[in-house]
Each structure stands twice: as structure tokens, then as C-alpha cells.
C-alpha positions in Angstrom: 9.3 -56.6 19.1 7.8 -53.2 19.9 9.2 -51.7 16.7 7.7 -54.6 14.7 4.2 -54.0 16.2 4.4 -50.3 15.4 5.5 -51.0 11.9 2.7 -53.5 11.5 0.2 -50.9 12.7 1.7 -48.3 10.3 1.4 -50.7 7.3 -2.2 -51.6 8.2 -3.1 -47.9 8.5 -1.5 -47.1 5.1 -3.4 -50.0 3.4 -6.7 -48.8 4.8 -6.0 -45.3 3.3 -4.9 -46.8 -0.1 -8.3 -48.5 -0.4 -10.2 -45.3 0.2 -10.7 -43.9 -3.3 -12.4 -40.7 -2.1 -9.4 -39.7 0.0 -7.0 -40.5 -2.9 -9.1 -38.3 -5.1 -8.8 -35.5 -2.5 -5.1 -36.1 -2.3 -4.7 -35.9 -6.1 -6.8 -32.7 -6.3 -4.6 -31.1 -3.7 -1.5 -32.0 -5.6 -3.0 -30.5 -8.7 -3.9 -27.4 -6.8 -0.4 -27.1 -5.5 1.0 -27.5 -9.0 -1.2 -24.8 -10.3 -0.3 -22.5 -7.4 3.4 -23.2 -7.9 3.3 -22.6 -11.6 1.2 -19.4 -11.5 3.3 -18.0 -8.6 6.5 -18.8 -10.5 5.2 -17.1 -13.6 4.2 -14.1 -11.6 7.5 -13.9 -9.9 9.4 -14.0 -13.2 7.2 -11.3 -14.7 7.4 -9.1 -11.7 11.2 -9.4 -11.5 11.6 -8.7 -15.2 9.2 -5.7 -15.0 11.0 -4.2 -12.0 14.5 -4.7 -13.5 13.4 -3.2 -16.8 11.7 -0.3 -15.0 14.9 0.3 -12.9 17.0 0.4 -16.1 14.5 2.7 -17.8 14.6 5.3 -14.9 18.4 5.1 -14.9 18.4 5.9 -18.6 16.0 8.8 -18.1 18.3 10.1 -15.3 21.4 9.9 -17.5 19.5 11.5 -20.5 18.9 14.8 -18.7 20.5 17.8 -20.4 22.6 20.5 -18.8 20.4 22.0 -16.1 20.4 23.4 -12.6 21.2 20.7 -10.0 18.2 21.6 -7.9 15.9 21.0 -10.9 17.6 17.6 -11.3 16.8 16.9 -7.6 13.1 17.7 -8.3 13.2 15.6 -11.5 13.5 12.7 -9.1 14.3 9.0 -9.4 12.7 5.7 -8.7 13.8 2.7 -6.5 12.2 -0.6 -7.4 12.0 -3.6 -5.1 12.6 -6.9 -6.9 10.5 -9.7 -5.4 12.3 -12.1 -3.1 13.4 -15.3 -4.8 11.0 -17.5 -2.7 8.0 -15.2 -3.0 6.6 -17.7 -5.5 6.4 -20.1 -2.6 5.1 -17.8 0.2 3.8 -14.5 -1.1 3.8 -13.0 2.3 3.0 -9.3 2.3 4.4 -8.7 -1.2 1.1 -8.1 -2.9 -0.1 -5.8 -0.1 2.8 -3.3 0.1 4.4 -1.1 -2.5 7.2 -2.2 -4.8 8.6 1.2 -5.8 9.5 4.5 -4.2 9.8 7.9 -5.9 12.9 9.6 -4.7 12.9 13.4 -4.7 14.3 16.4 -2.8 12.7 17.6 0.5 10.3 14.7 0.7 10.4 11.0 1.7 7.7 9.1 -0.2 6.2 5.7 0.9 6.3 2.7 -1.4 3.6 2.8 -4.2 1.7 0.5 -6.5 0.4 -1.9 -3.8 -2.9 -3.8 -4.3 -4.1 -2.5 -0.9 -1.8 -0.1 0.8 -3.9 -0.3 4.1 -3.9 -4.1 4.4 -2.8 -5.4 7.8 0.5 -7.1 7.5 -0.2 -9.4 10.5 -3.0 -11.2 8.6 -2.8 -14.2 6.3 -4.0 -13.5 2.8 -6.2 -15.3 0.4 -3.9 -15.6 -2.6 -3.5 -19.0 -4.1 0.0 -19.8 -2.9 1.9 -22.9 -1.9 2.3 -21.7 1.6 -1.4 -20.9 2.0 -2.4 -24.4 0.8 0.0 -26.1 3.1 -0.9 -24.0 6.1 -4.7 -24.1 5.6 -5.9 -26.9 3.4 -3.5 -29.7 4.2 -4.5 -29.8 7.9 -8.1 -30.2 6.8 -7.3 -33.1 4.5 -5.2 -34.6 7.3 -8.2 -34.3 9.6 -10.4 -36.0 6.9 -7.8 -38.8 6.6 -7.3 -39.5 10.3 -10.1 -38.1 12.5 -11.4 -41.6 13.3 -8.0 -43.3 13.6 -8.5 -44.1 17.4 -12.1 -43.2 18.1 -13.1 -45.4 15.2 -11.3 -48.4 16.7 -13.0 -47.6 20.0 -16.4 -47.6 18.3 -15.8 -50.9 16.5 -14.3 -52.5 19.5 -11.0 -53.3 17.8 -9.0 -51.1 20.2 -10.1 -53.3 23.2 -9.1 -56.4 21.3 -5.7 -55.1 20.5 -5.0 -54.0 24.0 -6.3 -57.3 25.3 -3.7 -59.3 23.2 -0.9 -57.2 24.6 -0.5 -54.4 22.1 0.5 -51.3 24.0 -1.3 -48.1 23.3 2.0 -46.4 22.7 2.8 -48.8 19.9 -0.6 -48.1 18.4 -0.1 -44.4 18.5 3.4 -44.5 17.2 2.4 -46.7 14.3 -0.6 -44.6 13.3 1.4 -41.4 13.8 4.2 -42.6 11.6 1.8 -43.6 8.9 0.3 -40.1 8.7 3.7 -38.5 8.9 4.8 -40.6 5.9 1.7 -39.5 4.0 2.5 -35.9 4.9 6.0 -36.3 3.7 4.8 -37.8 0.4 2.4 -35.0 0.1 5.1 -32.3 0.6 7.9 -33.9 -1.5 6.5 -33.2 -5.0 6.1 -29.4 -4.5 9.5 -29.0 -2.8 11.3 -31.1 -5.4 9.7 -29.0 -8.1 10.8 -25.9 -6.3 14.3 -27.1 -6.2 14.2 -28.0 -9.9 12.9 -24.6 -11.1 15.3 -22.8 -8.8 18.3 -24.7 -10.0 17.2 -24.3 -13.6 16.8 -20.5 -13.2 19.9 -18.3 -13.1 17.8 -15.7 -11.4 16.9 -17.7 -8.3 19.7 -20.3 -7.9 22.1 -19.8 -5.0 23.3 -21.7 -2.0 21.2 -19.4 0.2 18.1 -20.3 -1.8 18.7 -24.0 -1.5 19.2 -23.7 2.3 15.9 -21.7 2.5 14.0 -24.4 0.6 15.5 -27.1 2.8 14.4 -25.1 6.0 10.9 -24.6 4.6 10.6 -28.4 4.0 11.6 -29.1 7.5 9.3 -26.4 8.8 6.2 -27.7 7.0 7.1 -31.3 7.8 7.2 -30.3 11.5 3.9 -28.5 11.0 2.4 -31.7 9.7 3.7 -33.6 12.7 2.0 -31.1 14.9 -1.3 -31.7 13.2 -0.8 -35.5 13.3 -0.2 -35.2 17.1 -3.3 -33.1 17.5 -5.5 -35.5 15.5 -4.2 -38.5 17.5 -4.8 -36.8 20.8 -8.3 -35.6 20.0 -9.2 -39.0 18.5 -7.9 -40.7 21.7 -9.9 -38.4 24.0 -13.2 -38.9 22.2 -15.2 -42.1 22.0 -17.1 -41.4 18.7 -15.6 -40.4 15.3 -18.2 -37.7 14.8 -17.1 -36.1 18.1 -13.5 -36.2 16.9 -14.4 -34.6 13.6 -16.4 -31.8 15.3 -13.6 -31.1 17.8 -10.9 -31.1 15.1 -12.8 -28.8 12.7 -13.6 -26.4 15.5 -9.9 -26.4 16.6 -8.8 -25.8 13.0 -11.2 -22.9 12.7 -10.1 -21.3 16.0 -6.4 -21.7 15.3 -6.2 -20.8 11.6 -9.1 -18.4 11.0 -10.5 -16.8 14.2 -7.4 -16.3 16.3 -5.1 -14.6 13.7 -7.9 -12.1 12.7 -8.8 -11.3 16.3 -5.2 -10.9 17.4 -4.3 -8.6 14.5 -7.2 -6.3 15.3 -6.3 -6.2 19.0 -2.7 -5.5 18.2 -3.7 -2.6 16.0 -5.9 -1.2 18.7 -3.2 -1.5 21.4 -0.4 -0.1 19.2 -2.0 2.0 16.5 0.3 3.3 13.8 -0.2 6.3 11.5 -1.5 6.0 8.0 0.9 7.1 5.3 -0.9 10.4 4.8 -0.8 11.1 8.6 2.9 10.2 8.7 3.7 12.6 5.9 1.7 15.3 7.6 3.5 14.8 10.9 6.9 15.0 9.2 6.0 18.2 7.3 4.6 19.8 10.5 7.8 19.1 12.4 10.0 20.3 9.6 8.1 23.6 9.6 8.7 23.9 13.4 12.5 23.3 13.0 13.2 25.2 9.8 11.9 25.9 6.3 14.8 26.1 3.8 12.5 27.9 1.3 11.7 30.7 3.7 14.5 33.4 3.8 13.2 34.8 7.2 13.0 31.4 8.9 14.7 31.7 12.4 16.6 28.5 12.1 18.1 29.4 8.8 18.8 32.9 10.0 21.0 31.4 12.7 22.4 28.9 10.2 23.4 31.8 8.0 25.3 33.5 10.8 27.1 30.3 11.6 28.2 29.8 8.0 29.4 33.4 7.7 31.4 33.1 10.9 32.9 29.7 9.9 34.2 31.2 6.6 35.2 34.6 8.2 33.1 36.7 5.8 30.3 39.3 6.3 27.9 38.5 3.4 26.9 35.4 1.5 28.2 36.9 -1.7 31.7 36.7 -0.2 31.5 33.0 0.5 33.6 30.7 -1.6 30.6 28.4 -2.0 27.0 29.0 -3.0 25.0 29.7 0.1 21.8 28.5 -1.4 23.4 25.1 -2.0 24.4 25.0 1.7 20.8 25.9 2.7 19.6 23.0 0.5 22.0 20.6 2.3 20.9 21.8 5.7 17.2 21.5 4.8 17.7 18.0 3.5 19.5 17.0 6.6 16.7 18.3 8.8 13.9 16.7 6.8 15.8 13.3 6.7 16.4 13.3 10.5 12.8 14.2 11.2 11.6 11.6 8.8 13.8 8.9 10.3 12.5 9.7 13.8 8.9 9.3 12.7 9.7 6.3 10.6 11.4 4.6 13.5 8.4 5.3 15.6 6.3 3.6 13.0 8.7 0.6 13.0 8.4 0.5 16.8 4.6 0.4 16.5 4.8 -2.5 14.1 7.3 -4.3 16.3 5.0 -3.8 19.3 2.1 -5.3 17.3 4.2 -8.3 16.2 5.5 -8.7 19.8 1.9 -8.9 21.0 1.0 -11.5 18.5 4.2 -13.5 19.3 3.0 -13.9 22.9 0.4 -16.3 21.5 2.9 -18.5 19.6 2.8 -20.6 22.7 -0.9 -21.2 22.3 -1.2 -21.2 18.5 1.6 -22.8 16.6 0.1 -21.8 13.3 1.1 -18.2 14.0 4.7 -19.2 14.6 4.8 -21.4 11.4 3.2 -18.6 9.3 5.7 -16.0 10.5 8.7 -18.4 10.1 7.6 -19.3 6.6 7.4 -15.6 5.6 10.8 -14.9 7.3 12.5 -17.8 5.5 10.9 -16.7 2.2 12.0 -13.1 2.8 8.5 -11.9 2.2 7.5 -10.6 5.6 7.1 -6.9 6.7 10.6 -6.7 8.0 12.0 -7.3 4.6 9.7 -4.7 3.1 10.7 -2.1 5.7 14.4 -2.9 4.9 13.7 -2.0 1.3 12.1 1.4 2.2 15.1 2.2 4.4 17.6 1.3 1.7 15.6 3.5 -0.7 15.6 6.4 1.7 19.4 6.1 2.3 19.9 6.1 -1.5 17.6 9.1 -1.9 19.5 11.1 0.8 22.9 10.4 -0.7 21.8 11.3 -4.2 20.1 14.5 -3.2 23.0 15.6 -1.0 25.3 14.9 -4.0 23.2 17.2 -6.1 23.2 19.8 -3.3 27.0 19.6 -3.2 27.1 20.3 -6.9 24.8 23.3 -6.3 27.0 24.6 -3.5 30.3 24.2 -5.4 29.4 24.4 -9.0 26.8 27.2 -9.2 27.6 30.8 -8.5 25.4 32.6 -5.9 24.9 35.5 -8.4 22.1 34.7 -10.8 21.8 31.3 -9.2 18.5 30.2 -10.8 19.4 31.0 -14.4 22.6 28.9 -14.4 23.2 25.4 -15.8 25.8 22.9 -15.0 27.1 20.1 -17.2 25.1 16.9 -17.3 28.3 14.9 -16.9 28.3 15.9 -13.2 25.5 13.4 -12.4 26.4 10.7 -14.9 28.5 8.8 -12.3 25.8 8.7 -9.6 25.5 5.1 -8.4 22.4 3.2 -9.4 20.0 1.9 -6.8 20.9 -1.7 -5.9 18.7 -3.4 -3.5 20.7 -5.6 -1.1 18.9 -8.9 -0.4 18.9 -10.0 3.2 21.0 -12.8 4.4 19.4 -15.9 6.0 20.8 -14.9 9.4 19.2 -11.5 9.1 15.9 -13.0 8.0 15.7 -15.3 11.0 17.1 -12.7 13.5 13.8 -12.3 15.4 12.6 -15.8 15.0 13.9 -17.4 18.1 10.6 -17.1 20.0 8.6 -18.6 17.1 11.0 -21.5 16.7 11.1 -22.2 20.5 7.4 -21.9 20.9 6.6 -24.2 18.0 9.1 -26.8 19.1 8.0 -26.7 22.7 4.3 -27.1 22.0 4.9 -29.9 19.5 7.1 -31.8 22.0 4.5 -31.2 24.7 1.8 -32.7 22.5 4.0 -35.8 21.8 4.7 -36.1 25.5 1.0 -36.1 26.3 0.5 -38.8 23.7 3.0 -41.2 25.4 2.0 -40.2 28.9 0.9 -43.0 31.3 -2.4 -41.1 32.0 -3.4 -41.3 28.4 -2.5 -45.0 28.4 -4.7 -45.7 31.4 -7.6 -43.7 30.0 -7.4 -45.6 26.7 -7.4 -48.9 28.5 -10.4 -48.0 30.7 -12.5 -46.6 27.9 -11.6 -49.2 25.4 
């Protein structure tokens, strides 16, 4: 009997919304906006991927086309590592447009990623691009508020709530029926864009994979749960207010605080509490520490004077000319090792700062589920800052291995006498491996998401628990 009553309430609520042409127009406009966002983002994804793949192929060809030359000149000729966009960046663009997508790899220097729209943009913020994720996170809650802000308070104002309670309809049944109606509307709203995402992914050899399908499925469940959260918020606020205008005012205020004011404020506070160095300051700090340890281009440097003695002792000779290898090549190897170790230390400090900022923001997942859903969406889509930092680390590892390979050629293939005037065969660097960016697995993407998942689930369950609590039942009966 109770299920029948709830289902009857659900059908009645849906019929009311079907008759409202203005709301249907808004619904249709949102679907059109989602379709435009999905189409343009997919086109941008394909173009970006094609451009970066072709650019990587071009720089590999330029590398292979080098003539016979000194290996140290080859090291300074440099190379590029390009980051192909994540397969789901067309759904949630994340930080992709605000961080670099290529790194220039050269000797003695670790460069940051380049060609970003805004290299100083805060990665903890949500951005204004027209993307599917932004529309679902920001605009759909507003439309849901417009659809349902008067669902309970309107019944109170008209006196129909009192009549229903008087004939034996329990408030729980009323809430469940109305909540189920708006959850169905939300599911119907989400389905077209996710079905389209599945279609274009399966039709594309570039994006299709089992991992991709699982990620799309998880995103659908995430955004459906996000809709359920907002349905619960609307029902609770509408139950606690007696007039629809009060419900609307409270809900719009809550939307603004949760989705606009809080993220901006928390990002600024996190930056103030855990400031990180700018790229220029990071490069300066690295170079300053390198000079303190040892300068491979300074023959009188104390560290390399000691290094020279160690090398001579290890080979049992008295002069560098007697060494069976080129001493200058060994110096280049040592200098590269020093600079790489110092850079990694500073870079890890930067990562720790970003992690501290994120940890500060994550403390507020328990108060603002939007933050949790936003970060989960980016993590599942492989478009958050962790994935970008992973690219930079892969690029640095590739740079170090390539430069040290050239330094080895320098040490073993170039005579110490008349070093700078010598050339080696171009065939020696023809077999250097290309840069292949390794995409993250789903488990790695979600590695740090336990707090976000737990917080979002807990606060949603808590809201649902408040809705069915006896206290709310009594209040509704008294104020009806």
C-alpha cells in the first residue's frame, strides 16, 4: 500500500512538470547546450590529440635526421615530450587547458610544461569552459531547483499538504514519491549525454577501451548520485520553509555558497597556507643549489676537483689523459646526476605543497559535497593535477635517461684529446627510445579519492536520513 501511494505521488508530480511548458523549454535548452558542449569538446579532443601525436612524430624525425656531430651538441639540440589529452577530457576538461602540454628536454636543465592558456591558474578552482562536467555540476542543480523548489512548501501554501496528511498519507510516502520523480527526471536528463559519450567512444579507435567504458559508467553513477544529493537538499529546504519564495531564496543562496563562493575562498586560503613557488622561482632555486654543490662547466669547482681525484684513483692513473674513457663525458654524467637529484628534491617539495593544498580543501568535503564530486569527476576523467604532474615526471625520467645515454657516448666514443672538434656517427642515437606517455590506470586515478567518496556518500545518506526522521514528520504535521 505504501509503495502504491508513493508511486501515485510520483506520477502526479511528473504530470505536473509535463504540463509546465516553460520548464520543458529550459530542459530542452539544457540538452541542446550539453550536445554543443559534447560536440565541441570532442572535436577539440581529436584535434589536440592529432596535433600532439603529429608533433611528437615530427620531433622524433628531427632527432633522427641529425648528422654526425658531438654527442654534447646533440644533448643541447634537445627534444620534446608531448602530453596527449586524456580520453575523457572531452567530458571533463579539468586542468588540461590551464597547464602545459609539452616539455622541452635538454641537458643540464629541467623545463616545466609549456603552451598553457594560463600557466599561473590555480588548479584547485573550477573553470569556466563550456564542458559537460561544468554544465552538470553548475547548471543542472539550478534547473532542478527551478523544477522543485515549491514541491513541499507549495503544498503547504495551498493547503493540500494538510489534506493529504489528514486522509492518512504519511509524509515519508510523500517525500519518497516526489524524490523519486525528480530522480527519474535527473536520470532522463543525464542519459542522452552519457549514451552519446558511449557511442562516440566505441566508434573511435582512439578512445575505445574497457577502461574507458568503466570510467564512463562511474561518471554516470557519480553524477546521478550528485543529482540525488540535490533532490534531497531541495526536499529538505522545501519541507522546512512555509512559502515557496522562501524555499527559492534559501536554495539559490545555498547553491551560490556551495558552488561559487566556497571553492574560490578555499583555494585562496589553501594557497596562502601552503604557498608554492612559481616556475621561475623553482628554476632559480634549482640553479642556485646546483652552483652550491658543483658546476660541471667550471674546471676549478671544488666538488669536481674531488670527483676528478676519485675517478683517477678508481682507474689507477695519475692524469685524465691516461683514463680509458673520456673524462669530460664522466663530468657531464656527474653534472647531470647532480642537477637531476636537486631538481627532484625541489619538485617533490612542490608536489608536497600542492598535496597540502588539496588536503586542506579535502577537509571541507564533509561540508560541501560539490568539492568531492568535482575532484572525483576530474580523477575519473584523468584530467586533474595529479595526472599532469605524472606527465611531467615521466618526461623528466625520459630526459634524464636520454641525456645520460648521450653522456655515455661522450665518455666512451670521444677521445679526450681534441674533444670539442670530434664527431661521432649519427647511428649511435638512432636507437634511442621515443617518448611514450603511459596513461594512468583507473586504480591509480582513484588512489587518493577515498575521502571524497566517503564524505559524499556520508553526507548524502545523512540528508536522506534527516528526510525520513520522525522529527521532520512531526514538524510537517504541525505546520501543515
